[in-house]
GUPAMI-646703 format. One line per field, with one value per residue (C-alpha): x, y, z; residue in three letters. Coordinates in steps of 0.5 Angstrom, whole numbers, plus 500, padded with zeros to 3 digits. Example, Ala and Ser with C-alpha at 12.3 -4.5 7.8 and 13.67 -1.06 7.14 Angstrom:
2
c1 c(525;527)
c2 c(491;498)
c3 c(516;514)
rest c(ALA;SER)
//
This chain:
479
c1 c(500;503;502;498;503;504;500;507;510;510;506;507;501;505;503;495;489;486;479;476;469;467;467;469;476;482;489;493;500;499;502;499;503;501;504;501;494;493;495;501;502;498;502;507;513;513;519;519;521;526;523;516;512;511;505;505;498;499;493;489;484;484;478;476;474;466;462;456;451;446;449;448;455;455;450;444;447;452;459;461;469;467;461;467;472;467;465;472;474;468;471;468;472;467;460;454;452;445;443;447;447;449;455;458;457;461;466;468;468;473;477;476;472;477;476;480;485;480;475;472;472;466;463;457;454;447;444;438;433;427;421;415;418;423;419;412;411;413;418;420;422;426;429;431;434;438;441;444;447;450;453;456;451;452;445;438;434;427;424;418;415;408;408;407;413;417;416;418;424;426;425;430;435;435;435;441;444;444;441;435;434;431;424;417;412;405;401;406;406;412;413;413;418;423;421;423;430;430;437;436;430;431;428;423;421;419;412;408;412;414;410;403;406;406;399;393;389;395;391;386;392;395;389;388;396;396;390;394;400;403;408;406;411;410;410;412;419;420;427;431;425;430;433;426;425;431;429;423;426;431;425;422;429;429;423;419;414;411;408;403;396;391;388;395;396;390;392;399;395;391;398;400;394;394;401;403;409;408;406;413;417;413;415;422;423;421;426;431;429;429;436;433;437;435;438;433;436;433;437;433;427;428;429;424;418;420;423;421;424;428;434;435;436;441;445;453;454;451;457;459;454;453;449;444;443;442;437;434;433;430;425;423;422;417;413;413;410;405;403;401;397;399;395;398;405;404;402;409;413;409;410;418;418;415;421;426;421;422;429;430;425;429;436;433;430;437;435;441;442;447;448;446;444;441;446;447;441;436;434;438;442;450;455;459;456;450;453;455;447;445;449;446;439;440;443;437;433;437;442;449;456;459;453;454;461;459;454;459;464;464;456;458;463;458;453;457;461;468;470;476;478;475;471;477;484;488;493;490;485;485;488;482;482;479;483;479;482;477;474;469;466;465;461;457;459;467;465;465;472;475;483;486;484;487;485;488;494;494;494;491;492;487;490;490;482;481;484;480;474;476;478;471;467;471;470;462;463;465;461)
c2 c(500;507;512;518;523;530;536;539;533;533;527;524;519;515;512;513;513;520;521;527;528;533;527;521;521;517;519;513;513;520;523;527;532;535;540;544;541;543;539;543;539;533;529;524;522;528;529;527;533;531;528;527;521;517;512;507;508;504;500;505;511;518;522;528;526;525;530;528;534;533;531;533;531;537;537;533;530;525;523;529;526;519;521;525;520;515;519;520;513;512;517;523;529;534;535;541;541;542;545;550;555;562;560;555;561;566;561;560;567;568;562;558;552;546;539;533;531;525;530;532;539;543;546;550;552;555;558;555;552;556;554;557;559;564;566;567;574;577;582;576;572;577;579;572;571;578;575;569;572;577;572;569;563;560;559;559;552;552;547;547;554;556;557;565;565;561;566;572;569;567;574;577;571;573;580;579;574;568;561;559;551;545;543;545;547;544;546;551;553;549;552;559;557;554;560;565;562;556;553;546;542;536;530;531;537;532;530;530;535;534;528;532;536;529;528;529;532;536;542;538;535;541;544;538;538;545;545;540;543;537;540;546;550;555;562;566;566;564;563;556;555;554;548;545;546;543;537;536;537;531;527;529;528;521;519;525;519;518;525;522;521;517;523;525;517;518;524;521;514;519;522;515;513;519;519;521;520;525;531;529;530;537;538;536;540;546;545;544;551;554;551;548;543;537;532;526;523;516;512;517;516;509;508;513;510;502;503;496;493;487;488;495;492;487;492;490;497;498;496;503;506;506;501;506;509;502;501;508;506;499;503;507;501;498;504;505;498;499;506;504;499;494;498;505;502;499;507;509;504;505;513;511;507;513;517;512;514;521;521;517;522;528;526;524;531;535;537;538;533;532;526;527;522;526;523;524;523;519;512;507;512;510;516;515;508;511;515;508;506;512;511;504;507;512;507;503;509;509;514;512;511;517;521;519;520;527;528;526;531;536;537;539;544;547;548;551;555;553;549;553;549;542;538;536;533;539;543;549;544;542;535;532;525;518;512;507;500;499;504;508;510;503;501;504;498;501;507;503;501;506;504;510;517;524;529;536;533;527;520;514;508;502;499;505;506;499;500;507;503;498;503;506;499;497;503;502;495;498;504)
c3 c(500;498;503;501;498;501;497;497;494;486;484;477;474;469;462;464;459;460;459;456;459;453;448;451;447;450;450;452;455;458;464;469;473;479;484;490;489;482;475;472;465;462;456;454;457;462;467;474;478;484;490;486;487;481;480;475;472;465;464;468;466;469;470;474;481;482;485;489;488;493;500;507;510;515;520;521;527;524;524;519;519;518;512;509;509;506;501;499;499;494;489;491;491;491;494;494;501;501;508;512;517;518;523;517;512;517;519;512;510;516;513;520;517;517;514;515;509;507;506;499;497;499;493;495;501;503;509;513;509;507;511;513;519;516;510;513;509;503;506;511;505;502;508;509;503;504;510;507;501;506;510;503;501;494;493;497;498;498;503;507;503;501;493;494;499;494;488;493;495;488;486;491;490;482;484;488;483;487;485;488;488;492;493;489;494;493;488;485;478;476;469;472;477;471;467;472;473;478;478;480;482;487;487;482;486;492;494;488;485;477;477;477;471;467;468;463;470;472;474;478;481;483;486;490;492;494;498;503;506;509;513;518;522;527;524;530;532;539;543;541;535;530;534;535;527;526;530;526;520;521;523;516;513;515;510;508;505;512;512;507;509;506;502;499;497;493;490;488;485;481;478;477;473;469;467;460;457;451;457;460;454;453;460;459;453;457;462;457;454;461;463;469;472;475;481;481;487;485;491;495;492;492;500;502;497;498;505;507;502;505;500;503;510;507;504;506;506;512;515;515;519;526;530;532;525;523;528;527;519;521;526;520;515;521;521;514;513;519;517;510;507;501;496;498;498;491;489;492;488;482;483;483;477;473;476;472;466;467;468;461;458;461;459;451;451;453;460;464;470;476;480;488;493;499;504;510;514;509;511;508;504;506;504;498;497;495;489;486;487;484;478;477;478;473;468;469;467;460;461;458;461;458;460;467;467;465;470;475;473;467;468;476;474;468;474;478;473;475;469;469;475;475;470;466;466;464;466;471;474;481;482;484;480;480;477;474;472;466;461;464;457;455;460;466;471;470;473;480;478;483;484;486;488;488;493;493;490;495;492;495;492;492;498;502;500;502;509;510;508;513;518;518;518;524;528;527;530;536;537)
rest c(UNK;UNK;UNK;UNK;UNK;UNK;UNK;UNK;UNK;UNK;UNK;UNK;UNK;UNK;UNK;UNK;UNK;UNK;UNK;UNK;UNK;UNK;UNK;UNK;UNK;UNK;UNK;UNK;UNK;UNK;UNK;UNK;UNK;UNK;UNK;UNK;UNK;UNK;UNK;UNK;UNK;UNK;UNK;UNK;UNK;UNK;UNK;UNK;UNK;UNK;UNK;UNK;UNK;UNK;UNK;UNK;UNK;UNK;UNK;UNK;UNK;UNK;UNK;UNK;UNK;UNK;UNK;UNK;UNK;UNK;UNK;UNK;UNK;UNK;UNK;UNK;UNK;UNK;UNK;UNK;UNK;UNK;UNK;UNK;UNK;UNK;UNK;UNK;UNK;UNK;UNK;UNK;UNK;UNK;UNK;UNK;UNK;UNK;UNK;UNK;UNK;UNK;UNK;UNK;UNK;UNK;UNK;UNK;UNK;UNK;UNK;UNK;UNK;UNK;UNK;UNK;UNK;UNK;UNK;UNK;UNK;UNK;UNK;UNK;UNK;UNK;UNK;UNK;UNK;UNK;UNK;UNK;UNK;UNK;UNK;UNK;UNK;UNK;UNK;UNK;UNK;UNK;UNK;UNK;UNK;UNK;UNK;UNK;UNK;UNK;UNK;UNK;UNK;UNK;UNK;UNK;UNK;UNK;UNK;UNK;UNK;UNK;UNK;UNK;UNK;UNK;UNK;UNK;UNK;UNK;UNK;UNK;UNK;UNK;UNK;UNK;UNK;UNK;UNK;UNK;UNK;UNK;UNK;UNK;UNK;UNK;UNK;UNK;UNK;UNK;UNK;UNK;UNK;UNK;UNK;UNK;UNK;UNK;UNK;UNK;UNK;UNK;UNK;UNK;UNK;UNK;UNK;UNK;UNK;UNK;UNK;UNK;UNK;UNK;UNK;UNK;UNK;UNK;UNK;UNK;UNK;UNK;UNK;UNK;UNK;UNK;UNK;UNK;UNK;UNK;UNK;UNK;UNK;UNK;UNK;UNK;UNK;UNK;UNK;UNK;UNK;UNK;UNK;UNK;UNK;UNK;UNK;UNK;UNK;UNK;UNK;UNK;UNK;UNK;UNK;UNK;UNK;UNK;UNK;UNK;UNK;UNK;UNK;UNK;UNK;UNK;UNK;UNK;UNK;UNK;UNK;UNK;UNK;UNK;UNK;UNK;UNK;UNK;UNK;UNK;UNK;UNK;UNK;UNK;UNK;UNK;UNK;UNK;UNK;UNK;UNK;UNK;UNK;UNK;UNK;UNK;UNK;UNK;UNK;UNK;UNK;UNK;UNK;UNK;UNK;UNK;UNK;UNK;UNK;UNK;UNK;UNK;UNK;UNK;UNK;UNK;UNK;UNK;UNK;UNK;UNK;UNK;UNK;UNK;UNK;UNK;UNK;UNK;UNK;UNK;UNK;UNK;UNK;UNK;UNK;UNK;UNK;UNK;UNK;UNK;UNK;UNK;UNK;UNK;UNK;UNK;UNK;UNK;UNK;UNK;UNK;UNK;UNK;UNK;UNK;UNK;UNK;UNK;UNK;UNK;UNK;UNK;UNK;UNK;UNK;UNK;UNK;UNK;UNK;UNK;UNK;UNK;UNK;UNK;UNK;UNK;UNK;UNK;UNK;UNK;UNK;UNK;UNK;UNK;UNK;UNK;UNK;UNK;UNK;UNK;UNK;UNK;UNK;UNK;UNK;UNK;UNK;UNK;UNK;UNK;UNK;UNK;UNK;UNK;UNK;UNK;UNK;UNK;UNK;UNK;UNK;UNK;UNK;UNK;UNK;UNK;UNK;UNK;UNK;UNK;UNK;UNK;UNK;UNK;UNK;UNK;UNK;UNK;UNK;UNK;UNK;UNK;UNK;UNK;UNK;UNK;UNK;UNK;UNK;UNK;UNK;UNK;UNK;UNK;UNK;UNK;UNK;UNK;UNK;UNK;UNK;UNK;UNK;UNK;UNK;UNK;UNK;UNK;UNK;UNK;UNK;UNK;UNK;UNK;UNK;UNK;UNK;UNK;UNK;UNK;UNK;UNK;UNK;UNK;UNK;UNK;UNK;UNK;UNK)
//
């Protein structure tokens, strides 16, 4: 096992095949030189600087590091360091943190936000989620957005809002030049939100979300959905109310499907029965024209809507989770099965099957999409490992290997506006790389064949990655 190199030490990957994430072109017998955490040269037969760590990469494929573009390793009460290390061990070198707070933003602004060396790069960070607690009126919604932007938020995230306050928050975010992303409030005009500049829709909107727009009875569904606000938060600020709300939201995050009552499942069943692929294609074409991105998080949808599936409880990756977390997830599965009838569970499963169809239609229509998992905190979603689950589910939806490689790498850079520093293996880009032992363009399965990771110039070979995983699993066994 080769030790991880120091970021101050030069690193030369010798004789690799470099994959161009733009078109899948392969540059064989190519060297990649890294200094100071950045790629300084890419080409044949480069000279190794004195003292450089030289890695024989013949037969290996070098791609940019993978990015989990919907993750929550910071917060939610979990083991942050373990979650981040687990992500890195699975080839994730960057993530978009999808929930934050003002303290995190201010710490980052002061330069005091520190992470261990086995942590992926924090690519983007918001402030607190936009909920009915902090967006009770139009003025309050705008003020909340301004406060977060002033603290340095890279985006604002819609969570439990009303449709009216969503548009108020969106208008203020757009005025300040900051993206608004996240969930779609019940009953909202989805196309209006898209046309006005919603940057990304997560989980197909969450709840009924985008599925309503794919129905031949869209307007009736939207009215029925809008009349049923499933999560009501207090609109009066009291001492420590934010902590109370965060505790409530953590329980919701575990599995939001359990918020559904019989009437909600009936509405979902109506949407399933009236699903129309032609309308889905028309919707996808609008999203593509508007430039609205989507992060399907199919793994999150699967674990929520099929929560009692025995295969989830038997997943070998659960060895990376603490016994307490596994027990919590097992309890969530029991409650899910007890709460819903077989017919209702069948409706959830049917709606999930349609999400694969939507993802495939969106891809064919040119909708920009990203790979995300919704780890940590979500039931049965294991940080790091879940990204590979998501790859397979997106492949099941009909998305090909090159497209998935781009979604993991270059598309993330394009979304963030950082193609000058990430997304390709070129001089000047950050030294965040994944080494694979098979051609990732030839097969989706090869995207899982991670045998090396370079993070900020540090190289971790296959034994080092295996040892990191084993250390995390061993620590969990003695928790």
